[in-house]
C-alpha positions as CSV (number, residue, x, y, z in Angstrom):
1,M,144.0,51.0,123.4
2,L,144.3,54.8,124.1
3,T,144.9,55.6,120.4
4,K,142.0,53.4,119.4
5,G,139.7,55.2,122.0
6,L,140.8,58.7,120.8
7,A,140.3,57.7,117.1
8,K,136.7,56.5,117.9
9,T,135.8,59.6,119.9
10,S,137.6,62.1,117.6
11,A,134.3,63.5,116.3
12,L,133.2,64.3,119.8
13,W,136.2,66.4,120.6
14,E,135.8,69.2,118.1
15,P,132.6,70.6,119.6
16,I,134.0,70.4,123.1
17,Q,137.2,72.2,121.9
18,T,135.1,74.9,120.2
19,A,132.9,75.6,123.2
20,F,135.8,75.5,125.6
21,D,137.7,78.1,123.4
22,W,134.7,80.4,123.4
23,L,134.1,80.2,127.1
24,H,137.9,80.5,127.9
25,S,138.0,83.7,125.7
26,A,134.9,85.1,127.4
27,A,136.6,84.5,130.8
28,Y,139.8,86.1,129.6
29,L,138.0,89.2,128.3
30,L,136.0,89.7,131.4
31,K,139.1,89.2,133.7
32,N,140.6,92.1,131.8
33,E,144.2,91.5,132.8
34,V,145.4,94.1,130.3
35,E,143.2,96.7,132.0
36,L,141.2,98.0,129.1
37,A,138.5,100.6,129.5
38,G,134.9,99.4,129.8
39,Q,134.0,100.4,126.3
40,Q,136.9,98.4,124.8
41,V,136.1,95.3,126.9
42,K,132.4,95.6,125.8
43,R,133.4,96.0,122.1
44,R,135.5,92.8,122.2
45,F,132.9,90.9,124.2
46,V,130.2,91.9,121.7
47,G,132.4,90.5,118.9
48,L,132.9,87.2,120.8
49,V,129.2,86.9,121.6
50,G,128.3,87.6,118.0
51,A,130.7,84.9,116.8
52,M,129.3,82.4,119.3
53,K,125.8,83.2,118.1
54,R,126.7,83.0,114.5
55,W,128.7,79.7,114.7
56,Q,126.7,78.1,117.5
57,T,126.1,75.0,115.4
58,K,129.9,74.3,115.5
59,A,129.4,73.4,119.1
60,G,127.4,70.3,118.1
61,E,125.5,68.8,121.0
62,L,126.8,71.6,123.2
63,A,124.8,74.2,121.2
64,P,122.0,74.3,123.8
65,A,124.6,75.1,126.5
66,I,126.0,77.9,124.3
67,A,122.4,79.2,123.8
68,H,121.9,79.2,127.5
69,F,125.2,81.1,128.1
70,L,124.1,83.7,125.5
71,K,120.7,84.0,127.2
72,V,122.2,84.5,130.7
73,T,124.8,86.9,129.3
74,R,122.0,89.0,127.7
75,S,120.2,89.1,131.1
76,Y,123.3,90.5,132.8
77,W,124.3,92.8,130.0
78,S,123.2,96.1,131.5
79,G,125.5,95.8,134.5
80,L,128.3,93.7,133.0
81,F,130.9,96.4,132.1
82,H,130.5,99.1,134.8
83,C,133.3,97.6,136.9
84,Y,135.9,98.4,134.3
85,D,135.2,102.2,134.5
86,V,134.7,102.6,138.2
87,P,137.9,102.1,140.2
88,G,137.5,99.8,143.2
89,L,134.2,98.4,142.1
90,P,134.3,94.6,142.4
91,R,133.7,92.6,139.3
92,T,131.2,90.3,141.0
93,N,128.7,90.4,143.8
94,N,129.9,87.1,145.3
95,D,131.2,88.8,148.5
96,L,127.8,90.5,149.1
97,E,126.0,87.2,148.3
98,H,128.3,85.5,150.8
99,L,127.6,88.2,153.4
100,F,123.8,87.9,153.1
101,G,123.9,84.1,152.8
102,S,126.0,83.9,156.0
103,Q,123.6,86.2,157.8
104,R,120.6,84.1,156.7
105,Y,122.3,80.9,157.7
106,H,123.2,82.2,161.2
107,E,119.8,83.7,161.7
108,R,118.1,80.4,160.7
109,R,120.4,78.5,163.0
110,T,119.6,80.6,166.0
111,T,115.9,81.2,165.4
112,G,114.9,78.1,163.5
113,R,113.1,80.2,161.0
114,K,113.3,79.1,157.4
115,L,112.5,82.6,156.0
116,A,114.2,85.8,156.8
117,S,112.9,87.7,159.8
118,P,110.5,90.5,158.9
119,S,112.5,92.8,161.2
120,L,115.5,92.3,158.9
121,V,113.7,94.4,156.3
122,V,113.0,97.2,158.9
123,R,116.2,97.0,160.8
124,G,118.5,95.4,158.2
125,S,120.8,98.4,158.0
126,V,121.7,98.0,161.6
127,R,121.3,94.2,162.1
128,I,123.5,93.1,159.2
129,V,126.3,95.5,160.1
130,A,126.1,94.4,163.7
131,T,126.1,90.7,162.8
132,V,129.1,91.0,160.5
133,L,131.1,93.1,163.0
134,T,130.4,90.9,166.0
135,R,131.8,87.9,164.1
136,L,135.0,89.8,163.3
137,H,135.6,91.2,166.8
138,P,134.0,90.6,170.2
139,F,132.7,93.9,171.7
140,S,132.8,95.1,175.3
141,A,130.2,97.4,177.0
142,L,132.6,100.3,176.5
143,D,132.7,99.6,172.7
144,L,128.9,99.6,172.5
145,R,128.6,103.0,174.1
146,P,127.5,105.5,171.5
147,E,130.0,108.2,170.5
148,S,127.3,110.7,169.6
149,V,124.0,110.7,171.5
150,E,122.4,112.8,168.8
151,G,123.5,110.3,166.1
152,W,122.2,107.4,168.2
153,Q,118.8,109.2,168.7
154,S,118.6,110.0,165.0
155,L,119.2,106.3,164.1
156,R,116.5,105.2,166.7
157,A,114.0,107.7,165.3
158,K,114.7,106.5,161.7
159,L,114.2,102.9,162.7
160,A,111.0,103.8,164.6
161,Q,109.7,105.6,161.5
162,Q,110.5,102.6,159.4
163,R,108.7,100.3,161.9
164,Q,105.5,102.4,162.0
165,P,104.0,101.2,158.7
166,R,104.5,97.5,159.8
167,I,102.7,98.2,163.0
168,L,99.7,99.7,161.1
169,Q,99.7,96.7,158.7
170,R,99.6,94.3,161.7
171,R,96.7,96.3,163.2
172,F,94.8,96.2,159.9
173,R,95.4,92.4,159.5
174,Q,94.2,91.7,163.1
175,N,91.0,93.8,162.9
176,P,90.3,95.5,159.5
177,E,86.9,97.0,160.5
178,T,88.2,98.7,163.6
179,Y,91.2,100.0,161.8
180,L,89.2,101.4,158.9
181,I,86.7,103.0,161.3
182,G,89.5,104.7,163.1
183,L,90.9,106.0,159.8
184,E,87.5,107.3,158.7
185,E,87.1,109.1,162.0
186,R,90.5,110.8,161.7
187,L,89.7,111.8,158.1
188,N,86.3,113.3,159.2
189,K,88.0,115.3,161.8
190,L,90.4,116.7,159.2
191,I,87.6,117.5,156.7
192,L,84.8,118.8,158.9
193,P,85.0,122.2,160.7
194,P,85.3,122.1,164.5
């Protein structure tokens, strides 16, 4: 029964084998276990992608999947090979995606908001680091004491400066006429002599 089934489906296996071999070769090249330089990996990958494009019809019904693979590869091409030339640079951004996804999940769970908080944009450099670190280690009051008062004040000033445009945007949205009249008055004071 098994032999009979394999005989009847033998025409289906060749395209699957071809597509699998191509994708396996692509994964092997990008994994770069032999630690080639970025230019060498790129040259080999260009050859593989060229062969896939040229012989795409050999994939049979999987040709659209190969076309999609080529399209996605083309969209990532500019940043695909930097990791081989820069020591310590991770090959994927999955860790960062996980970090931001985890932050978004926990914020949504605590606040009930479906979208990211607007303050994440303004205070993100502080909030994300604080969120990640508090999950790794609980902090006491002594741990939260700033080591450098000047550094703390500098950070607060930077955050206040980033917050200022958002305050002005909110004032404009709440009452555009009053906001524009105030801007016009300040402009006239700058232009006109005292």
